[in-house]
mmCIF file as gemmi writes it, N, C-alpha and C atoms, coordinates in Angstrom:
data_model
loop_
_atom_site.group_PDB
_atom_site.id
_atom_site.type_symbol
_atom_site.label_atom_id
_atom_site.label_alt_id
_atom_site.label_comp_id
_atom_site.label_asym_id
_atom_site.label_entity_id
_atom_site.label_seq_id
_atom_site.pdbx_PDB_ins_code
_atom_site.Cartn_x
_atom_site.Cartn_y
_atom_site.Cartn_z
_atom_site.occupancy
_atom_site.B_iso_or_equiv
_atom_site.pdbx_formal_charge
_atom_site.auth_seq_id
_atom_site.auth_asym_id
_atom_site.pdbx_PDB_model_num
ATOM 1 N N . MET Axp A 1 ? 0.93 -0.89 0.016 1 0 ? 1 A 1
ATOM 2 C CA . MET Axp A 1 ? -0.264 -0.262 -0.058 1 0 ? 1 A 1
ATOM 3 C C . MET Axp A 1 ? 1.014 1.465 -0.039 1 0 ? 1 A 1
ATOM 4 N N . SER Axp A 2 ? 0.917 1.973 -0.941 1 0 ? 2 A 1
ATOM 5 C CA . SER Axp A 2 ? 1.285 3.62 -1.505 1 0 ? 2 A 1
ATOM 6 C C . SER Axp A 2 ? 0.602 4.416 -0.217 1 0 ? 2 A 1
ATOM 7 N N . PRO Axp A 3 ? 1.664 4.937 0.441 1 0 ? 3 A 1
ATOM 8 C CA . PRO Axp A 3 ? 1.458 6.269 1.374 1 0 ? 3 A 1
ATOM 9 C C . PRO Axp A 3 ? 0.674 7.192 0.742 1 0 ? 3 A 1
ATOM 10 N N . ARG Axp A 4 ? -0.931 7.772 1.638 1 0 ? 4 A 1
ATOM 11 C CA . ARG Axp A 4 ? -1.571 8.577 1.323 1 0 ? 4 A 1
ATOM 12 C C . ARG Axp A 4 ? -1.079 9.809 1.375 1 0 ? 4 A 1
ATOM 13 N N . VAL Axp A 5 ? -0.234 9.961 2.001 1 0 ? 5 A 1
ATOM 14 C CA . VAL Axp A 5 ? 0.284 11.946 2.585 1 0 ? 5 A 1
ATOM 15 C C . VAL Axp A 5 ? 1.871 11.721 2.324 1 0 ? 5 A 1
ATOM 16 N N . THR Axp A 6 ? 1.601 13.407 1.626 1 0 ? 6 A 1
ATOM 17 C CA . THR Axp A 6 ? 3.201 13.449 1.242 1 0 ? 6 A 1
ATOM 18 C C . THR Axp A 6 ? 3.534 14.5 2.164 1 0 ? 6 A 1
ATOM 19 N N . ILE Axp A 7 ? 4.847 14.988 2.517 1 0 ? 7 A 1
ATOM 20 C CA . ILE Axp A 7 ? 5.107 16.137 2.467 1 0 ? 7 A 1
ATOM 21 C C . ILE Axp A 7 ? 5.365 16.326 1.481 1 0 ? 7 A 1
ATOM 22 N N . VAL Axp A 8 ? 5.878 17.741 0.395 1 0 ? 8 A 1
ATOM 23 C CA . VAL Axp A 8 ? 6.853 18.273 -0.253 1 0 ? 8 A 1
ATOM 24 C C . VAL Axp A 8 ? 7.605 18.94 0.523 1 0 ? 8 A 1
ATOM 25 N N . GLY Axp A 9 ? 9.515 18.941 1.066 1 0 ? 9 A 1
ATOM 26 C CA . GLY Axp A 9 ? 9.527 19.925 2.15 1 0 ? 9 A 1
ATOM 27 C C . GLY Axp A 9 ? 11.123 20.237 1.727 1 0 ? 9 A 1
ATOM 28 N N . LYS Axp A 10 ? 11.728 20.717 2.623 1 0 ? 10 A 1
ATOM 29 C CA . LYS Axp A 10 ? 13.466 20.282 2.177 1 0 ? 10 A 1
ATOM 30 C C . LYS Axp A 10 ? 14.181 20.528 3.489 1 0 ? 10 A 1
ATOM 31 N N . PRO Axp A 11 ? 15.28 19.615 3.594 1 0 ? 11 A 1
ATOM 32 C CA . PRO Axp A 11 ? 15.819 19.239 4.771 1 0 ? 11 A 1
ATOM 33 C C . PRO Axp A 11 ? 16.173 20.943 5.944 1 0 ? 11 A 1
ATOM 34 N N . ASP Axp A 12 ? 16.134 21.535 7.191 1 0 ? 12 A 1
ATOM 35 C CA . ASP Axp A 12 ? 16.712 22.375 7.522 1 0 ? 12 A 1
ATOM 36 C C . ASP Axp A 12 ? 14.989 23.675 7.726 1 0 ? 12 A 1
ATOM 37 N N . CYS Axp A 13 ? 13.965 23.437 6.946 1 0 ? 13 A 1
ATOM 38 C CA . CYS Axp A 13 ? 13.091 24.148 7.149 1 0 ? 13 A 1
ATOM 39 C C . CYS Axp A 13 ? 12.426 23.346 8.614 1 0 ? 13 A 1
ATOM 40 N N . HIS Axp A 14 ? 11.93 25.061 8.645 1 0 ? 14 A 1
ATOM 41 C CA . HIS Axp A 14 ? 11.074 24.975 10.241 1 0 ? 14 A 1
ATOM 42 C C . HIS Axp A 14 ? 9.727 24.681 10.505 1 0 ? 14 A 1
ATOM 43 N N . LEU Axp A 15 ? 9.599 24.824 8.925 1 0 ? 15 A 1
ATOM 44 C CA . LEU Axp A 15 ? 7.86 25.03 8.563 1 0 ? 15 A 1
ATOM 45 C C . LEU Axp A 15 ? 7.608 23.051 8.361 1 0 ? 15 A 1
ATOM 46 N N . CYS Axp A 16 ? 8.782 23.023 7.971 1 0 ? 16 A 1
ATOM 47 C CA . CYS Axp A 16 ? 8.778 21.674 7.009 1 0 ? 16 A 1
ATOM 48 C C . CYS Axp A 16 ? 9.09 20.817 8.341 1 0 ? 16 A 1
ATOM 49 N N . HIS Axp A 17 ? 9.16 21.3 9.368 1 0 ? 17 A 1
ATOM 50 C CA . HIS Axp A 17 ? 9.691 19.669 10.799 1 0 ? 17 A 1
ATOM 51 C C . HIS Axp A 17 ? 8.75 20.188 11.438 1 0 ? 17 A 1
ATOM 52 N N . GLU Axp A 18 ? 8.18 21.663 11.386 1 0 ? 18 A 1
ATOM 53 C CA . GLU Axp A 18 ? 6.712 21.298 12.181 1 0 ? 18 A 1
ATOM 54 C C . GLU Axp A 18 ? 5.235 20.728 11.222 1 0 ? 18 A 1
ATOM 55 N N . ALA Axp A 19 ? 5.001 19.927 9.595 1 0 ? 19 A 1
ATOM 56 C CA . ALA Axp A 19 ? 4.066 19.621 9.076 1 0 ? 19 A 1
ATOM 57 C C . ALA Axp A 19 ? 4.77 18.148 9.513 1 0 ? 19 A 1
ATOM 58 N N . ARG Axp A 20 ? 5.492 17.635 9.265 1 0 ? 20 A 1
ATOM 59 C CA . ARG Axp A 20 ? 6.411 16.771 9.493 1 0 ? 20 A 1
ATOM 60 C C . ARG Axp A 20 ? 5.167 15.748 11.309 1 0 ? 20 A 1
ATOM 61 N N . VAL Axp A 21 ? 6.118 16.847 12.061 1 0 ? 21 A 1
ATOM 62 C CA . VAL Axp A 21 ? 5.474 16.328 13.258 1 0 ? 21 A 1
ATOM 63 C C . VAL Axp A 21 ? 3.935 15.948 13.275 1 0 ? 21 A 1
ATOM 64 N N . GLN Axp A 22 ? 3.388 17.865 12.596 1 0 ? 22 A 1
ATOM 65 C CA . GLN Axp A 22 ? 1.746 17.544 12.658 1 0 ? 22 A 1
ATOM 66 C C . GLN Axp A 22 ? 1.426 16.01 12.25 1 0 ? 22 A 1
ATOM 67 N N . VAL Axp A 23 ? 1.265 16.061 10.817 1 0 ? 23 A 1
ATOM 68 C CA . VAL Axp A 23 ? 1.268 14.78 9.657 1 0 ? 23 A 1
ATOM 69 C C . VAL Axp A 23 ? 1.483 13.132 10.178 1 0 ? 23 A 1
ATOM 70 N N . SER Axp A 24 ? 2.971 13.509 11.274 1 0 ? 24 A 1
ATOM 71 C CA . SER Axp A 24 ? 3.102 11.723 11.929 1 0 ? 24 A 1
ATOM 72 C C . SER Axp A 24 ? 2.035 11.923 12.47 1 0 ? 24 A 1
ATOM 73 N N . ALA Axp A 25 ? 0.96 12.012 13.217 1 0 ? 25 A 1
ATOM 74 C CA . ALA Axp A 25 ? 1.171 11.911 14.425 1 0 ? 25 A 1
ATOM 75 C C . ALA Axp A 25 ? -0.923 11.611 14.209 1 0 ? 25 A 1
ATOM 76 N N . VAL Axp A 26 ? -1.032 13.167 13.454 1 0 ? 26 A 1
ATOM 77 C CA . VAL Axp A 26 ? -2.373 12.496 12.647 1 0 ? 26 A 1
ATOM 78 C C . VAL Axp A 26 ? -2.442 11.273 11.747 1 0 ? 26 A 1
ATOM 79 N N . CYS Axp A 27 ? -1.067 10.751 10.586 1 0 ? 27 A 1
ATOM 80 C CA . CYS Axp A 27 ? -1.382 9.395 9.865 1 0 ? 27 A 1
ATOM 81 C C . CYS Axp A 27 ? -0.977 8.459 11.097 1 0 ? 27 A 1
ATOM 82 N N . ALA Axp A 28 ? -0.483 8.408 12.296 1 0 ? 28 A 1
ATOM 83 C CA . ALA Axp A 28 ? -0.546 7.642 13.145 1 0 ? 28 A 1
ATOM 84 C C . ALA Axp A 28 ? -1.263 6.506 14.012 1 0 ? 28 A 1
ATOM 85 N N . GLU Axp A 29 ? -2.603 7.64 14.235 1 0 ? 29 A 1
ATOM 86 C CA . GLU Axp A 29 ? -3.739 8.503 14.459 1 0 ? 29 A 1
ATOM 87 C C . GLU Axp A 29 ? -4.555 7.399 13.888 1 0 ? 29 A 1
ATOM 88 N N . LEU Axp A 30 ? -4.545 8.09 12.798 1 0 ? 30 A 1
ATOM 89 C CA . LEU Axp A 30 ? -5.75 7.49 11.642 1 0 ? 30 A 1
ATOM 90 C C . LEU Axp A 30 ? -5.37 6.002 11.227 1 0 ? 30 A 1
ATOM 91 N N . GLY Axp A 31 ? -3.672 5.168 10.897 1 0 ? 31 A 1
ATOM 92 C CA . GLY Axp A 31 ? -3.558 4.654 10.715 1 0 ? 31 A 1
ATOM 93 C C . GLY Axp A 31 ? -2.784 4.662 9.14 1 0 ? 31 A 1
ATOM 94 N N . VAL Axp A 32 ? -2.838 5.909 8.434 1 0 ? 32 A 1
ATOM 95 C CA . VAL Axp A 32 ? -2.277 6.74 7.397 1 0 ? 32 A 1
ATOM 96 C C . VAL Axp A 32 ? -0.782 6.473 7.387 1 0 ? 32 A 1
ATOM 97 N N . GLY Axp A 33 ? -0.639 5.72 6.369 1 0 ? 33 A 1
ATOM 98 C CA . GLY Axp A 33 ? 0.659 6.152 5.685 1 0 ? 33 A 1
ATOM 99 C C . GLY Axp A 33 ? 1.512 7.267 5.31 1 0 ? 33 A 1
ATOM 100 N N . TRP Axp A 34 ? 2.681 7.74 5.432 1 0 ? 34 A 1
ATOM 101 C CA . TRP Axp A 34 ? 2.887 9.238 4.802 1 0 ? 34 A 1
ATOM 102 C C . TRP Axp A 34 ? 3.805 8.841 4.665 1 0 ? 34 A 1
ATOM 103 N N . GLU Axp A 35 ? 4.843 9.995 4.104 1 0 ? 35 A 1
ATOM 104 C CA . GLU Axp A 35 ? 6.39 9.767 3.371 1 0 ? 35 A 1
ATOM 105 C C . GLU Axp A 35 ? 6.397 11.933 2.829 1 0 ? 35 A 1
ATOM 106 N N . GLU Axp A 36 ? 8.192 11.285 2.777 1 0 ? 36 A 1
ATOM 107 C CA . GLU Axp A 36 ? 8.495 12.825 2.874 1 0 ? 36 A 1
ATOM 108 C C . GLU Axp A 36 ? 9.121 12.93 2.073 1 0 ? 36 A 1
ATOM 109 N N . ARG Axp A 37 ? 9.338 13.912 0.612 1 0 ? 37 A 1
ATOM 110 C CA . ARG Axp A 37 ? 9.877 14.31 -0.507 1 0 ? 37 A 1
ATOM 111 C C . ARG Axp A 37 ? 10.435 15.134 -0.193 1 0 ? 37 A 1
ATOM 112 N N . SER Axp A 38 ? 12.025 15.622 -0.523 1 0 ? 38 A 1
ATOM 113 C CA . SER Axp A 38 ? 12.737 16.757 -0.746 1 0 ? 38 A 1
ATOM 114 C C . SER Axp A 38 ? 12.708 17.362 -1.929 1 0 ? 38 A 1
ATOM 115 N N . ILE Axp A 39 ? 12.292 18.699 -2.27 1 0 ? 39 A 1
ATOM 116 C CA . ILE Axp A 39 ? 12.889 19.571 -3.443 1 0 ? 39 A 1
ATOM 117 C C . ILE Axp A 39 ? 13.644 19.764 -3.912 1 0 ? 39 A 1
ATOM 118 N N . LEU Axp A 40 ? 14.887 18.936 -3.308 1 0 ? 40 A 1
ATOM 119 C CA . LEU Axp A 40 ? 16.359 19.595 -3.426 1 0 ? 40 A 1
ATOM 120 C C . LEU Axp A 40 ? 16.749 18.303 -4.274 1 0 ? 40 A 1
ATOM 121 N N . ASP Axp A 41 ? 15.893 16.973 -4.078 1 0 ? 41 A 1
ATOM 122 C CA . ASP Axp A 41 ? 15.997 16.088 -4.902 1 0 ? 41 A 1
ATOM 123 C C . ASP Axp A 41 ? 15.36 15.332 -6.374 1 0 ? 41 A 1
ATOM 124 N N . ASP Axp A 42 ? 14.557 16.648 -5.612 1 0 ? 42 A 1
ATOM 125 C CA . ASP Axp A 42 ? 13.487 16.225 -7.964 1 0 ? 42 A 1
ATOM 126 C C . ASP Axp A 42 ? 13.635 17.752 -8.527 1 0 ? 42 A 1
ATOM 127 N N . PRO Axp A 43 ? 13.734 18.328 -9.583 1 0 ? 43 A 1
ATOM 128 C CA . PRO Axp A 43 ? 13.612 19.138 -9.949 1 0 ? 43 A 1
ATOM 129 C C . PRO Axp A 43 ? 12.44 19.894 -10.681 1 0 ? 43 A 1
ATOM 130 N N . GLY Axp A 44 ? 11.607 19.04 -10.383 1 0 ? 44 A 1
ATOM 131 C CA . GLY Axp A 44 ? 10.062 18.598 -11.081 1 0 ? 44 A 1
ATOM 132 C C . GLY Axp A 44 ? 9.055 19.632 -9.757 1 0 ? 44 A 1
ATOM 133 N N . LEU Axp A 45 ? 9.841 19.256 -8.405 1 0 ? 45 A 1
ATOM 134 C CA . LEU Axp A 45 ? 9.237 18.949 -7.854 1 0 ? 45 A 1
ATOM 135 C C . LEU Axp A 45 ? 9.854 20.88 -6.835 1 0 ? 45 A 1
ATOM 136 N N . TYR Axp A 46 ? 11.065 21.375 -7.081 1 0 ? 46 A 1
ATOM 137 C CA . TYR Axp A 46 ? 11.075 21.817 -7.129 1 0 ? 46 A 1
ATOM 138 C C . TYR Axp A 46 ? 10.507 23.54 -7.57 1 0 ? 46 A 1
ATOM 139 N N . ASP Axp A 47 ? 10.388 22.964 -9.28 1 0 ? 47 A 1
ATOM 140 C CA . ASP Axp A 47 ? 10.057 24.071 -10.366 1 0 ? 47 A 1
ATOM 141 C C . ASP Axp A 47 ? 8.717 23.865 -9.341 1 0 ? 47 A 1
ATOM 142 N N . GLU Axp A 48 ? 7.838 23.555 -9.278 1 0 ? 48 A 1
ATOM 143 C CA . GLU Axp A 48 ? 6.084 23.597 -9.106 1 0 ? 48 A 1
ATOM 144 C C . GLU Axp A 48 ? 5.788 24.053 -7.646 1 0 ? 48 A 1
ATOM 145 N N . TYR Axp A 49 ? 6.912 23.641 -6.655 1 0 ? 49 A 1
ATOM 146 C CA . TYR Axp A 49 ? 6.649 23.749 -5.043 1 0 ? 49 A 1
ATOM 147 C C . TYR Axp A 49 ? 7.403 25.087 -4.374 1 0 ? 49 A 1
ATOM 148 N N . TRP Axp A 50 ? 8.75 25.616 -5.455 1 0 ? 50 A 1
ATOM 149 C CA . TRP Axp A 50 ? 9.533 26.045 -4.229 1 0 ? 50 A 1
ATOM 150 C C . TRP Axp A 50 ? 9.33 27.168 -3.29 1 0 ? 50 A 1
ATOM 151 N N . GLU Axp A 51 ? 8.567 27.922 -3.299 1 0 ? 51 A 1
ATOM 152 C CA . GLU Axp A 51 ? 7.844 28.621 -2.853 1 0 ? 51 A 1
ATOM 153 C C . GLU Axp A 51 ? 6.66 29.06 -2.12 1 0 ? 51 A 1
ATOM 154 N N . LYS Axp A 52 ? 6.02 27.114 -1.891 1 0 ? 52 A 1
ATOM 155 C CA . LYS Axp A 52 ? 4.907 27.098 -1.234 1 0 ? 52 A 1
ATOM 156 C C . LYS Axp A 52 ? 5.666 26.041 0.422 1 0 ? 52 A 1
ATOM 157 N N . ILE Axp A 53 ? 7.199 25.339 -0.096 1 0 ? 53 A 1
ATOM 158 C CA . ILE Axp A 53 ? 6.795 24.739 1.128 1 0 ? 53 A 1
ATOM 159 C C . ILE Axp A 53 ? 6.762 24.583 2.77 1 0 ? 53 A 1
ATOM 160 N N . PRO Axp A 54 ? 6.238 23.67 3.785 1 0 ? 54 A 1
ATOM 161 C CA . PRO Axp A 54 ? 6.053 22.119 3.359 1 0 ? 54 A 1
ATOM 162 C C . PRO Axp A 54 ? 4.672 22.368 2.193 1 0 ? 54 A 1
ATOM 163 N N . VAL Axp A 55 ? 4.259 21.203 1.224 1 0 ? 55 A 1
ATOM 164 C CA . VAL Axp A 55 ? 2.866 21.263 1.131 1 0 ? 55 A 1
ATOM 165 C C . VAL Axp A 55 ? 2.747 19.62 1.142 1 0 ? 55 A 1
ATOM 166 N N . ILE Axp A 56 ? 1.748 19.637 1.368 1 0 ? 56 A 1
ATOM 167 C CA . ILE Axp A 56 ? 1.032 19.169 1.834 1 0 ? 56 A 1
ATOM 168 C C . ILE Axp A 56 ? -0.161 18.381 0.931 1 0 ? 56 A 1
ATOM 169 N N . LEU Axp A 57 ? 0.39 16.486 0.608 1 0 ? 57 A 1
ATOM 170 C CA . LEU Axp A 57 ? -0.4 16.284 -1.126 1 0 ? 57 A 1
ATOM 171 C C . LEU Axp A 57 ? -1.587 14.998 0.497 1 0 ? 57 A 1
ATOM 172 N N . ILE Axp A 58 ? -2.43 15.403 -0.244 1 0 ? 58 A 1
ATOM 173 C CA . ILE Axp A 58 ? -3.083 13.318 -0.089 1 0 ? 58 A 1
ATOM 174 C C . ILE Axp A 58 ? -4.252 13.489 -1.52 1 0 ? 58 A 1
ATOM 175 N N . ASP Axp A 59 ? -3.456 12.015 -1.454 1 0 ? 59 A 1
ATOM 176 C CA . ASP Axp A 59 ? -3.886 10.959 -2.806 1 0 ? 59 A 1
ATOM 177 C C . ASP Axp A 59 ? -2.794 11.605 -4.037 1 0 ? 59 A 1
ATOM 178 N N . GLY Axp A 60 ? -2.242 12.475 -3.141 1 0 ? 60 A 1
ATOM 179 C CA . GLY Axp A 60 ? -0.68 13.133 -4.751 1 0 ? 60 A 1
ATOM 180 C C . GLY Axp A 60 ? -1.934 14.561 -5.33 1 0 ? 60 A 1
ATOM 181 N N . ARG Axp A 61 ? -2.798 14.691 -4.307 1 0 ? 61 A 1
ATOM 182 C CA . ARG Axp A 61 ? -3.807 16.41 -4.974 1 0 ? 61 A 1
ATOM 183 C C . ARG Axp A 61 ? -3.288 17.295 -3.539 1 0 ? 61 A 1
ATOM 184 N N . ILE Axp A 62 ? -3.232 18.686 -3.935 1 0 ? 62 A 1
ATOM 185 C CA . ILE Axp A 62 ? -2.202 19.206 -3.012 1 0 ? 62 A 1
ATOM 186 C C . ILE Axp A 62 ? -3.836 19.423 -1.436 1 0 ? 62 A 1
ATOM 187 N N . HIS Axp A 63 ? -3.154 19.428 -0.757 1 0 ? 63 A 1
ATOM 188 C CA . HIS Axp A 63 ? -4.568 19.999 0.785 1 0 ? 63 A 1
ATOM 189 C C . HIS Axp A 63 ? -3.752 20.577 0.989 1 0 ? 63 A 1
ATOM 190 N N . ASP Axp A 64 ? -2.626 21.191 1.45 1 0 ? 64 A 1
ATOM 191 C CA . ASP Axp A 64 ? -2.464 23.098 1.929 1 0 ? 64 A 1
ATOM 192 C C . ASP Axp A 64 ? -1.12 22.889 1.855 1 0 ? 64 A 1
ATOM 193 N N . TYR Axp A 65 ? -1.073 23.692 2.487 1 0 ? 65 A 1
ATOM 194 C CA . TYR Axp A 65 ? 0.952 24.587 1.543 1 0 ? 65 A 1
ATOM 195 C C . TYR Axp A 65 ? 1.055 25.082 3.388 1 0 ? 65 A 1
ATOM 196 N N . TRP Axp A 66 ? 2.057 26.033 3.404 1 0 ? 66 A 1
ATOM 197 C CA . TRP Axp A 66 ? 2.666 26.153 4.517 1 0 ? 66 A 1
ATOM 198 C C . TRP Axp A 66 ? 2.568 25.656 5.853 1 0 ? 66 A 1
ATOM 199 N N . ARG Axp A 67 ? 1.49 25.475 6.064 1 0 ? 67 A 1
ATOM 200 C CA . ARG Axp A 67 ? 1.059 24.983 8.057 1 0 ? 67 A 1
ATOM 201 C C . ARG Axp A 67 ? -0.148 24.065 7.623 1 0 ? 67 A 1
ATOM 202 N N . VAL Axp A 68 ? 0.219 22.923 9.043 1 0 ? 68 A 1
ATOM 203 C CA . VAL Axp A 68 ? -0.708 22.097 8.734 1 0 ? 68 A 1
ATOM 204 C C . VAL Axp A 68 ? -1.681 22.072 9.619 1 0 ? 68 A 1
ATOM 205 N N . ASP Axp A 69 ? -3.221 22.316 9.559 1 0 ? 69 A 1
ATOM 206 C CA . ASP Axp A 69 ? -4.129 22.591 10.655 1 0 ? 69 A 1
ATOM 207 C C . ASP Axp A 69 ? -4.764 20.783 11.005 1 0 ? 69 A 1
ATOM 208 N N . PRO Axp A 70 ? -4.093 19.761 12.477 1 0 ? 70 A 1
ATOM 209 C CA . PRO Axp A 70 ? -4.444 18.916 12.016 1 0 ? 70 A 1
ATOM 210 C C . PRO Axp A 70 ? -6.483 18.182 11.153 1 0 ? 70 A 1
ATOM 211 N N . GLY Axp A 71 ? -6.739 18.996 12.553 1 0 ? 71 A 1
ATOM 212 C CA . GLY Axp A 71 ? -8.184 18.85 12.134 1 0 ? 71 A 1
ATOM 213 C C . GLY Axp A 71 ? -8.266 19.296 11.092 1 0 ? 71 A 1
ATOM 214 N N . ARG Axp A 72 ? -8.156 20.433 10.262 1 0 ? 72 A 1
ATOM 215 C CA . ARG Axp A 72 ? -8.483 19.615 9.006 1 0 ? 72 A 1
ATOM 216 C C . ARG Axp A 72 ? -7.905 18.574 8.273 1 0 ? 72 A 1
ATOM 217 N N . LEU Axp A 73 ? -6.231 18.331 8.543 1 0 ? 73 A 1
ATOM 218 C CA . LEU Axp A 73 ? -5.805 17.01 8.178 1 0 ? 73 A 1
ATOM 219 C C . LEU Axp A 73 ? -6.601 15.929 7.878 1 0 ? 73 A 1
ATOM 220 N N . ARG Axp A 74 ? -7.012 15.795 9.287 1 0 ? 74 A 1
ATOM 221 C CA . ARG Axp A 74 ? -8.076 14.798 10.029 1 0 ? 74 A 1
ATOM 222 C C . ARG Axp A 74 ? -9.227 14.43 8.743 1 0 ? 74 A 1
ATOM 223 N N . GLY Axp A 75 ? -10.143 15.792 9.304 1 0 ? 75 A 1
ATOM 224 C CA . GLY Axp A 75 ? -11.462 15.525 8.111 1 0 ? 75 A 1
ATOM 225 C C . GLY Axp A 75 ? -11.228 15.543 6.965 1 0 ? 75 A 1
ATOM 226 N N . ALA Axp A 76 ? -9.701 16.278 6.477 1 0 ? 76 A 1
ATOM 227 C CA . ALA Axp A 76 ? -9.875 15.054 4.69 1 0 ? 76 A 1
ATOM 228 C C . ALA Axp A 76 ? -9.071 13.5 4.294 1 0 ? 76 A 1
ATOM 229 N N . LEU Axp A 77 ? -9.005 13.166 5.156 1 0 ? 77 A 1
ATOM 230 C CA . LEU Axp A 77 ? -8.042 11.787 5.364 1 0 ? 77 A 1
ATOM 231 C C . LEU Axp A 77 ? -9.632 10.735 6.079 1 0 ? 77 A 1
ATOM 232 N N . THR Axp A 78 ? -10.792 11.147 6.819 1 0 ? 78 A 1
ATOM 233 C CA . THR Axp A 78 ? -11.351 10.934 7.111 1 0 ? 78 A 1
ATOM 234 C C . THR Axp A 78 ? -12.323 10.079 6.13 1 0 ? 78 A 1
ATOM 235 N N . ASP Axp A 79 ? -12.775 11.695 5.293 1 0 ? 79 A 1
ATOM 236 C CA . ASP Axp A 79 ? -14.038 12.252 4.147 1 0 ? 79 A 1
ATOM 237 C C . ASP Axp A 79 ? -13.269 11.467 3.049 1 0 ? 79 A 1
ATOM 238 N N . ASN Axp A 80 ? -12.102 11.149 2.881 1 0 ? 80 A 1
ATOM 239 C CA . ASN Axp A 80 ? -10.891 10.27 1.628 1 0 ? 80 A 1
ATOM 240 C C . ASN Axp A 80 ? -11.389 8.854 2.154 1 0 ? 80 A 1
ATOM 241 N N . ARG Axp A 81 ? -11.156 8.193 2.836 1 0 ? 81 A 1
ATOM 242 C CA . ARG Axp A 81 ? -10.706 6.615 3.246 1 0 ? 81 A 1
ATOM 243 C C . ARG Axp A 81 ? -11.473 5.967 2.024 1 0 ? 81 A 1
ATOM 244 N N . SER Axp A 82 ? -12.863 6.049 1.465 1 0 ? 82 A 1
ATOM 245 C CA . SER Axp A 82 ? -13.857 5.966 1.147 1 0 ? 82 A 1
ATOM 246 C C . SER Axp A 82 ? -12.931 5.291 -0.436 1 0 ? 82 A 1
ATOM 247 N N . HIS Axp A 83 ? -11.711 7.303 -1.22 1 0 ? 83 A 1
ATOM 248 C CA . HIS Axp A 83 ? -11.546 6.88 -2.197 1 0 ? 83 A 1
ATOM 249 C C . HIS Axp A 83 ? -10.276 6.797 -2.634 1 0 ? 83 A 1
ATOM 250 N N . SER Axp A 84 ? -9.31 6.252 -1.256 1 0 ? 84 A 1
ATOM 251 C CA . SER Axp A 84 ? -8.371 5.358 -1.412 1 0 ? 84 A 1
ATOM 252 C C . SER Axp A 84 ? -7.808 4.218 -2.343 1 0 ? 84 A 1
ATOM 253 N N . SER Axp A 85 ? -7.311 4.105 -2.549 1 0 ? 85 A 1
ATOM 254 C CA . SER Axp A 85 ? -6.578 2.808 -3.828 1 0 ? 85 A 1
ATOM 255 C C . SER Axp A 85 ? -6.939 2.219 -2.853 1 0 ? 85 A 1
ATOM 256 N N . ASP Axp A 86 ? -7.444 0.447 -3.189 1 0 ? 86 A 1
ATOM 257 C CA . ASP Axp A 86 ? -7.541 -0.617 -3.214 1 0 ? 86 A 1
ATOM 258 C C . ASP Axp A 86 ? -5.624 -1.185 -2.492 1 0 ? 86 A 1
C-alpha cells in the first residue's frame, strides 16, 4: 500500500519540521501511511513547489501548504478513506 500523504519540503526548514510533526501524529492516529520528499532531490518538485513548502499532498493532490491544520487534515483523510486505492 502506498502512502496517502506526502510532505514536500526540504532539509533545515522549520515549517517542514512542524508539518512533519503534525502529519506524523494525525497519520499515526488514523493508521494512514505518509512519506516525505525533498524539493532538493527532484527538479520537478522544486519548480512546482519551491515557494510553497511545505506542501501537503493527499492521494497526489494538494491539500495544504505552509502550515498544517491537524483538524483539517484529519477531516480530509477521514472523508477520503472511501476514495483511497484498494
